[in-house]
C-alpha positions as CSV (number, residue, x, y, z in Angstrom):
1,M,55.8,35.2,43.2
2,Q,58.9,33.4,44.3
3,N,60.5,33.7,40.9
4,S,60.0,37.5,40.9
5,L,61.6,38.1,44.3
6,P,65.2,37.9,43.1
7,K,64.3,40.6,40.5
8,L,62.8,42.9,43.2
9,L,65.6,42.5,45.7
10,P,68.0,45.1,44.2
11,A,65.2,47.7,43.9
12,L,64.3,47.1,47.6
13,L,67.9,47.6,48.7
14,L,68.1,50.9,46.7
15,L,64.8,52.0,48.3
16,V,66.1,51.3,51.8
17,A,69.3,53.1,51.1
18,A,67.4,56.1,49.8
19,L,65.3,56.2,52.9
20,Q,68.4,56.0,55.2
21,P,70.9,58.5,53.8
22,S,72.5,59.1,57.2
23,A,73.4,55.4,57.6
24,V,75.2,55.5,54.2
25,A,77.0,58.7,55.2
26,H,78.2,57.2,58.5
27,A,79.3,54.1,56.6
28,E,81.3,56.2,54.2
29,E,82.8,58.3,57.0
30,A,83.8,55.1,58.9
31,A,85.5,53.7,55.8
32,A,87.4,56.9,55.3
33,G,88.6,57.0,58.8
34,P,89.2,60.1,61.0
35,A,90.2,63.3,59.4
36,L,94.0,64.0,59.3
37,R,95.1,67.2,61.1
38,V,98.2,69.1,60.2
39,A,99.3,72.2,62.2
40,I,101.9,74.8,61.5
41,V,102.5,77.0,64.5
42,V,104.8,80.1,64.0
43,G,106.1,82.5,66.6
44,T,108.6,85.3,65.8
45,N,109.6,88.0,68.3
46,E,111.7,89.9,65.7
47,G,109.9,91.9,63.0
48,E,111.3,94.7,60.8
49,S,114.4,96.6,61.8
50,D,112.3,99.6,63.0
51,E,109.9,97.4,65.1
52,A,110.6,96.8,68.8
53,P,111.0,93.1,69.5
54,L,108.1,91.3,71.0
55,R,108.5,89.5,74.3
56,W,105.9,86.7,74.2
57,A,105.2,85.8,70.5
58,E,107.5,82.7,70.5
59,H,106.3,81.7,73.9
60,D,102.6,81.9,72.7
61,A,103.5,79.7,69.7
62,T,104.9,77.1,72.1
63,R,101.8,77.1,74.2
64,V,99.5,76.8,71.2
65,A,101.5,73.9,69.8
66,D,101.2,72.2,73.2
67,V,97.4,72.5,73.3
68,L,97.0,71.3,69.7
69,G,99.3,68.3,70.4
70,R,97.6,67.4,73.7
71,L,93.9,68.1,72.9
72,G,93.7,68.9,69.2
73,G,94.4,65.5,67.8
74,V,97.5,66.6,65.9
75,A,100.1,63.9,65.9
76,P,103.7,64.9,66.6
77,E,104.9,64.1,63.1
78,R,102.2,66.5,61.7
79,L,102.8,69.3,64.2
80,M,105.4,71.9,63.0
81,L,106.5,74.5,65.6
82,L,108.6,77.3,64.1
83,R,110.2,79.7,66.6
84,G,112.0,82.8,65.2
85,A,111.0,81.7,61.7
86,R,111.7,83.6,58.5
87,R,109.6,83.6,55.3
88,L,111.5,80.7,53.8
89,D,110.9,78.6,56.9
90,V,107.1,79.1,56.7
91,L,107.1,78.3,53.0
92,R,109.0,75.0,53.6
93,A,106.5,74.1,56.4
94,L,103.6,74.7,54.1
95,A,105.2,72.5,51.4
96,A,105.7,69.7,54.0
97,A,102.0,70.1,55.0
98,K,101.1,69.7,51.3
99,V,102.9,66.3,51.2
100,R,101.2,65.0,54.3
101,V,97.7,66.1,53.1
102,A,98.3,64.5,49.7
103,E,99.1,61.2,51.5
104,A,95.9,61.5,53.5
105,R,93.8,62.2,50.4
106,A,95.4,59.2,48.6
107,A,94.2,57.1,51.6
108,G,90.7,58.5,51.3
109,Q,91.0,60.7,54.4
110,R,89.8,64.2,54.7
111,A,92.3,66.8,56.0
112,L,92.3,69.9,58.2
113,L,95.1,72.5,58.2
114,L,95.6,74.7,61.2
115,F,98.0,77.6,60.7
116,Y,98.8,79.9,63.7
117,Y,101.0,83.0,63.7
118,A,102.2,85.2,66.5
119,G,104.4,88.2,65.7
120,H,104.6,91.5,63.9
121,A,102.5,92.3,60.9
122,G,101.5,95.4,58.9
123,A,100.9,96.7,55.3
124,G,99.1,93.4,54.4
125,A,102.0,91.1,55.3
126,L,103.6,89.1,58.1
127,H,106.9,90.5,59.3
128,L,109.2,87.6,59.8
129,G,112.6,88.7,61.2
130,G,113.4,91.0,58.3
131,S,111.5,89.1,55.7
132,Q,107.8,89.3,54.8
133,L,105.0,87.0,53.7
134,S,101.9,88.8,52.3
135,F,98.4,87.9,53.5
136,D,97.4,87.2,49.9
137,E,100.4,84.8,49.4
138,L,99.7,83.0,52.6
139,R,96.1,82.4,51.7
140,R,97.0,81.2,48.2
141,I,99.7,78.8,49.4
142,A,97.6,77.5,52.3
143,A,94.8,76.8,49.8
144,D,97.3,75.0,47.6
145,V,98.1,72.6,50.4
146,G,94.9,70.8,49.5
147,A,93.2,70.4,52.9
148,D,89.5,70.3,53.0
149,V,89.3,72.8,55.8
150,R,91.8,75.6,56.5
151,V,91.8,77.5,59.8
152,L,94.2,80.5,59.8
153,V,94.8,82.3,63.2
154,L,96.9,85.5,63.3
155,D,97.8,87.2,66.6
156,A,99.6,90.3,65.2
157,C,99.1,94.1,64.9
158,R,96.8,95.2,62.2
159,S,96.1,91.5,61.3
160,G,92.5,92.4,60.7
161,G,93.5,93.3,57.1
162,M,93.6,89.5,56.6
163,T,89.8,89.3,56.9
164,R,89.3,92.0,54.3
165,V,91.0,90.2,51.4
166,R,89.0,89.3,48.4
167,G,86.6,86.4,48.9
168,A,86.4,86.7,52.7
169,R,83.2,87.8,54.4
170,P,83.5,89.3,57.9
171,A,81.1,87.8,60.5
172,K,79.5,90.0,63.1
173,P,80.5,89.1,66.7
174,F,78.2,86.7,68.5
175,E,76.1,86.1,65.4
176,L,77.6,82.7,64.6
177,S,74.5,80.5,64.7
178,A,74.2,76.7,64.3
179,T,73.9,77.2,60.5
180,D,77.2,79.2,60.3
181,R,79.3,76.1,60.3
182,L,82.3,74.8,58.4
183,D,81.8,71.7,56.3
184,A,84.4,69.5,54.6
185,S,85.4,72.4,52.4
186,G,86.2,75.9,53.4
187,E,88.4,78.5,55.0
188,A,88.2,80.3,58.3
189,I,90.3,83.3,59.4
190,L,90.6,84.5,63.0
191,T,92.7,87.6,63.7
192,S,93.5,89.2,67.1
193,S,92.9,92.8,66.0
194,A,91.2,95.0,63.5
195,A,93.0,96.3,60.5
196,G,94.2,99.5,62.1
197,E,94.8,98.2,65.7
198,D,97.7,97.0,67.7
199,A,97.6,93.5,69.2
200,Q,98.5,93.8,72.9
201,E,100.9,91.7,74.9
202,S,100.6,91.3,78.7
203,D,103.6,90.6,81.0
204,R,101.1,89.6,83.7
205,L,99.5,87.0,81.4
206,R,102.9,86.2,79.8
207,G,101.5,86.4,76.3
208,G,99.2,88.1,73.8
209,L,95.7,88.9,75.1
210,F,94.0,87.1,72.2
211,T,96.2,84.0,72.3
212,H,95.9,83.8,76.1
213,H,92.1,83.7,75.9
214,L,92.1,81.5,72.8
215,I,94.2,78.9,74.7
216,A,91.9,79.1,77.8
217,G,89.0,78.5,75.5
218,L,90.6,75.5,73.8
219,R,91.4,74.0,77.2
220,G,87.7,74.0,78.1
221,A,86.5,77.5,79.0
222,A,84.8,78.0,75.6
223,D,82.6,74.8,75.9
224,Q,79.2,76.5,76.1
225,S,77.4,73.4,74.9
226,A,79.1,71.3,77.7
227,D,79.6,68.4,75.3
228,G,83.4,68.1,76.0
229,K,84.3,69.5,72.5
230,I,85.5,72.9,71.6
231,T,84.3,73.9,68.1
232,L,85.7,76.7,66.0
233,G,82.7,78.9,66.7
234,E,82.9,78.3,70.5
235,A,86.6,79.1,70.5
236,W,86.1,82.3,68.5
237,R,83.2,83.6,70.6
238,Y,85.1,83.1,73.8
239,A,88.4,84.6,72.6
240,Y,86.6,87.6,71.1
241,A,84.6,88.4,74.3
242,R,87.5,87.9,76.7
243,T,89.9,89.9,74.5
244,L,87.5,92.8,74.3
245,H,86.9,92.7,78.0
246,S,90.7,92.5,78.9
247,S,91.6,95.3,76.5
248,S,88.8,97.6,77.8
249,R,91.0,98.0,80.9
250,T,94.0,99.2,78.9
251,A,94.7,102.3,76.9
252,A,93.1,101.0,73.7
253,L,90.4,98.5,72.8
254,Q,91.3,95.5,70.7
255,H,88.7,94.0,68.4
256,P,89.4,90.5,67.1
257,T,87.9,89.8,63.6
258,Y,86.6,86.7,61.9
259,A,85.9,85.9,58.3
260,F,84.9,82.7,56.5
261,Q,84.1,81.4,53.0
262,V,82.7,77.9,53.4
263,R,80.2,75.4,52.1
264,G,78.2,72.9,54.2
265,R,77.0,72.8,57.8
266,A,79.5,70.6,59.7
267,E,81.6,72.7,62.1
268,P,85.1,71.3,62.9
269,T,86.1,70.4,66.5
270,L,89.4,72.0,67.4
271,T,90.0,70.3,70.8
272,E,88.4,67.6,72.9
273,L,88.3,67.7,76.7
274,A,89.7,64.3,77.7
275,P,92.8,63.5,79.9
276,A,95.8,63.7,77.6
277,Q,99.3,62.5,78.3
278,G,100.7,64.5,81.3
279,S,97.4,66.3,81.8
280,A,94.3,66.1,84.1
281,V,90.7,67.3,83.8
282,L,89.6,69.9,86.3
283,T,85.9,70.6,86.7
284,L,85.0,74.1,88.0
285,Q,81.7,73.6,89.8
286,D,80.9,77.3,90.2
287,A,80.5,79.9,87.5
288,G,82.6,83.0,87.6
289,Y,86.1,84.4,86.9
290,W,88.8,81.9,87.7
291,V,92.6,82.3,87.5
292,L,94.7,79.1,87.6
293,F,98.4,79.2,88.3
294,H,100.7,76.4,87.5
295,G,103.3,76.6,90.2
296,G,101.4,76.5,93.5
297,A,101.6,78.7,96.5
298,S,103.8,81.4,94.9
299,G,100.7,82.8,93.2
300,K,102.8,83.4,90.1
301,P,103.4,81.2,87.1
302,T,106.6,79.2,87.1
303,A,109.2,79.4,84.4
304,E,107.6,76.3,82.8
305,G,104.0,77.1,83.4
306,D,101.6,80.0,83.0
307,A,98.5,81.5,84.4
308,T,95.2,80.5,82.8
309,E,92.2,82.9,83.1
310,A,88.8,81.3,82.6
311,F,85.4,83.0,82.6
312,A,83.6,79.8,83.4
313,Q,80.0,78.6,83.5
314,A,79.0,76.1,86.2
315,G,80.5,72.7,85.5
316,T,83.2,74.0,83.0
317,K,85.9,71.4,82.4
318,M,89.5,72.5,81.9
319,V,92.3,70.2,80.7
320,L,95.5,71.3,82.4
321,P,99.1,70.0,82.8
322,A,99.7,67.8,85.8
323,G,101.3,69.4,88.8
324,R,100.7,71.8,91.7
325,W,98.1,74.5,90.9
326,L,96.9,77.6,92.8
327,L,93.2,78.3,92.1
328,R,91.8,81.7,92.5
329,R,88.1,82.7,92.0
330,R,86.8,86.3,92.0
331,D,83.2,87.6,92.2
332,E,81.3,90.5,93.9
333,K,81.9,88.9,97.3
334,G,85.7,89.0,97.0
335,V,88.5,86.6,96.1
336,A,89.0,83.0,97.2
337,E,92.1,80.9,96.8
338,G,93.1,77.3,97.3
339,E,95.8,74.8,96.2
340,L,95.4,71.6,94.3
341,E,97.6,68.8,93.1
342,L,96.6,67.5,89.7
343,R,97.9,64.0,88.9
344,A,98.3,63.0,85.2
345,G,95.2,61.2,83.9
346,S,93.0,62.2,86.8
347,E,89.7,64.0,86.8
348,V,89.2,66.4,89.8
349,S,86.2,68.6,90.7
350,V,86.5,71.8,92.9
351,S,83.9,74.2,94.3
352,V,84.4,77.7,95.8
353,Q,83.4,76.2,99.2
354,E,86.7,74.3,99.2
355,L,88.7,77.6,98.8
356,R,89.6,80.2,101.4
357,W,88.3,83.8,101.1
358,L,91.1,86.4,101.2
359,P,91.0,89.5,103.3
360,Y,89.5,92.5,101.4
361,G,92.6,94.6,102.0
362,Q,94.9,91.9,100.8
363,T,93.0,91.5,97.5
364,V,93.6,95.2,96.8
365,R,97.3,95.2,97.9
366,R,98.0,92.2,95.7
367,G,96.2,93.7,92.7
368,L,93.5,91.0,92.7
369,S,90.7,93.5,93.0
370,P,90.3,96.5,90.6
371,R,88.5,98.5,93.3
372,A,89.7,100.1,96.5
373,A,88.5,98.6,99.8
374,L,86.5,100.9,102.0
375,G,85.9,100.3,105.7
376,V,85.0,101.8,109.1
377,S,87.0,101.3,112.3
378,V,86.8,101.7,116.0
379,G,89.6,101.5,118.4
380,A,91.0,102.2,121.9
381,G,94.5,102.5,123.4
382,V,96.9,104.1,125.8
383,T,99.6,106.7,125.5
384,G,102.3,108.1,127.7
385,P,101.7,111.3,129.7
386,P,101.0,114.2,127.4
387,L,102.7,116.5,130.1
388,P,105.3,115.5,132.7
389,Q,102.9,116.0,135.7
390,L,100.0,113.9,134.1
391,S,99.2,110.2,134.1
392,A,99.0,108.0,131.0
393,A,96.1,108.8,128.7
394,W,93.3,106.5,127.6
395,T,92.2,107.0,124.0
396,T,89.3,106.1,121.8
397,A,88.8,106.7,118.1
398,V,86.5,106.1,115.2
399,G,87.4,106.5,111.6
400,G,87.2,105.5,107.9
401,R,89.7,103.5,106.0
402,I,90.5,103.2,102.3
403,E,92.8,100.4,101.1
404,L,94.7,101.3,97.8
405,S,97.2,99.1,96.0
406,G,100.2,100.8,97.6
407,V,99.0,102.4,100.8
408,A,96.2,102.3,103.3
409,L,94.8,105.7,104.3
410,E,92.8,106.2,107.5
411,L,91.1,109.3,108.7
412,S,90.1,109.2,112.4
413,L,88.5,111.3,115.1
414,G,89.7,110.6,118.6
415,W,89.4,111.6,122.2
416,A,91.9,111.1,125.0
417,R,92.0,111.8,128.7
418,A,94.8,112.1,131.2
419,G,94.9,113.6,134.7
420,S,96.7,114.1,137.9
421,S,95.6,114.4,141.5
422,L,97.6,116.2,144.2
423,A,96.6,117.1,147.8
424,H,94.8,120.3,146.9
425,L,94.6,120.1,143.1
426,T,93.0,117.7,140.6
427,L,93.8,118.3,136.8
428,T,91.8,116.8,134.0
429,H,93.5,117.0,130.5
430,D,91.3,116.2,127.5
431,T,92.2,116.2,123.8
432,V,89.8,115.9,120.9
433,G,91.0,116.0,117.3
434,G,91.5,114.3,114.0
435,A,94.4,112.5,112.3
436,L,95.3,111.2,108.9
437,A,97.5,108.1,108.7
438,A,99.2,106.5,105.7
439,T,100.5,102.9,106.1
440,H,102.3,100.6,103.7
441,L,101.5,97.0,104.5
442,F,103.3,93.8,103.8
443,D,101.3,90.6,103.7
444,L,102.5,87.6,105.8
445,G,100.6,84.6,104.5
446,R,96.8,84.8,104.1
447,S,95.7,86.4,107.4
448,W,98.6,88.5,108.7
449,A,100.2,91.7,107.6
450,V,102.7,94.2,109.0
451,G,103.2,97.8,108.0
452,L,105.1,101.1,108.5
453,G,103.6,104.5,108.1
454,L,103.2,108.1,109.1
455,R,100.4,109.8,111.1
456,A,99.7,113.5,111.5
457,G,97.0,115.3,113.4
458,V,95.6,118.4,115.1
459,D,93.9,118.4,118.5
460,G,92.1,120.8,120.8
461,V,93.3,120.6,124.4
462,W,91.2,121.5,127.5
463,Q,92.5,121.5,131.0
464,R,90.1,121.7,134.0
465,F,91.3,122.3,137.6
466,E,89.5,121.4,140.8
467,T,91.2,123.2,143.8
468,T,90.4,124.9,147.0
469,G,91.7,128.1,145.5
470,Q,90.9,129.6,142.1
471,A,92.2,128.3,138.8
472,E,90.7,129.0,135.4
473,D,90.2,126.4,132.7
474,R,92.6,126.5,129.9
475,A,92.2,125.7,126.1
476,S,94.8,125.4,123.5
477,V,95.7,123.8,120.2
478,A,98.2,121.0,119.7
479,A,99.8,119.5,116.5
480,R,101.4,116.1,116.3
481,I,103.2,113.8,113.9
482,A,104.4,110.2,114.4
483,P,106.0,107.3,112.7
484,T,103.8,104.2,113.1
485,A,104.2,100.4,113.1
486,R,101.2,98.1,112.6
487,L,100.4,94.4,112.9
488,E,97.1,93.2,111.4
489,W,95.2,89.9,111.6
490,A,92.2,89.2,109.5
491,P,89.9,86.6,111.2
492,A,87.4,86.9,108.3
493,P,87.5,88.5,104.8
494,R,85.7,91.7,105.9
495,H,87.2,92.1,109.3
496,V,90.7,93.2,110.4
497,V,92.1,93.6,114.0
498,G,95.1,95.8,114.1
499,L,97.7,96.7,116.8
500,Q,99.4,100.0,116.1
501,C,102.2,101.6,118.0
502,A,103.4,105.1,117.4
503,V,105.8,107.8,118.9
504,D,104.0,111.1,118.6
505,V,105.9,114.4,118.7
506,W,103.5,117.0,120.1
507,W,103.7,120.7,119.8
508,M,101.5,122.4,122.4
509,R,101.0,126.0,123.4
510,R,101.6,126.1,127.1
511,Q,101.0,129.0,129.6
512,Q,104.0,130.2,131.5
513,D,104.6,133.0,134.0
514,D,105.9,135.3,131.2
515,G,103.2,134.3,128.8
516,S,102.5,131.4,126.4
517,A,105.0,129.5,124.3
518,W,105.1,126.4,122.0
519,K,106.7,123.4,123.6
520,S,107.3,119.9,122.2
521,V,106.9,116.6,124.0
522,V,107.4,113.0,122.9
523,V,104.5,110.7,123.6
524,P,104.7,107.0,122.8
525,G,101.5,104.9,122.6
526,C,99.7,101.8,121.4
527,G,96.2,100.9,120.5
528,L,93.9,98.2,119.1
529,A,91.5,98.9,116.2
530,W,88.8,96.8,114.6
531,T,88.0,97.5,110.9
532,V,85.0,96.2,109.0
533,Y,85.0,96.5,105.2
534,R,81.8,97.0,103.3
């Protein structure tokens, strides 16, 4: 038995290896080392001579390159950023990528090629500042680079034609399951628009819709599995859904497309959510729609930074550049804001309870809410004498208010009383009527606002006399118009207290000895109003 053991040992080792294929695979992967990543990022604002220059294509390319360098594992020497590129520049970059991939393959490494393009396209080709590179040629040369996996991303008008080339199979949105994965061999194509659609840019987002949401997804918003890694499928699903949602509020829908031709089941990871150089990890504890501004209290992106919109689930992690950030979260309750300092290498968590809810009216005026704000108000005040012989008048009013982006409109019904008392005569002067006011408000910080406006109204006037003699009651009609000034304070998001002063010019029909006549009188006044938004 002892003599036969050496003969059986090789067979036993082969049996153990056959029963544990995963261990062998992991050993081979460890020996090969991590996959090499090469990225070519192209942004060109100029297209053909008859095409209007784009504004943000080159800026988008810079942002994509930054994310790939910080979070995508692409080393600086293998990250090629081409701004304002022409056809020859792209071909040279692809040739350089081929050399780097060949070196990796010689060392036993697998390789992944990431190609991103932002710019003009049409008629089956990229439009590169007066030159063209056809979709077919791009796919052929990218395949010739020799990378095991190729990911081509195009943010351009009519780029969906790229997914209809021979050999590509379109994938239906949201039907990418765990089995629809990329292995060590294959090609994936992501485009920002369908074959006959325009790819939209947004000055508010400082970039293309698709690229903006793709970057947010790569920074962490797309991490549906919450494993700290953004896979190709997660990035696509997030960018598709958010682009479709954003474009639904514009003149035309934009439908990103996706196609692949792959073998195997291993889906590549595009980014990993760990603190990178000059970055920090921010955890958003509450689900919802977040907007993150790099620049702080201005509420707008700085020249160096941009706004990042993220439709987050609870616990979403975002990797962001270090610096001062303004955080804004919106839901059915309203809009909340807060500021945060992110230090490089830190990991910070924030919840909506740490933010401050903005007044409803302010969210509309600042364009943070797509809907108008509706409210009801009650108020009281005092005005000067409506007639020289009368005392000051006390006023009360109720009304409804609608806050629009440029103006606040308020319709009110009011009552006022003034009077006079002489030795043998007591006069009571009542007015009941309605007014419409339009006010343009300017926000001062997060709780205060000032405004200027115009108010016009019509009132019924009743005068009653009490005297030892005989005097008939009088009734008439009055019209008024007034410039107004307003100061508002919001102690809570749904509540506003306003002080409004006006100088009404009244036209009233007054009885005289020779009949009645229209007379004008100037009546200043001020009042307080309390508005509650629903």
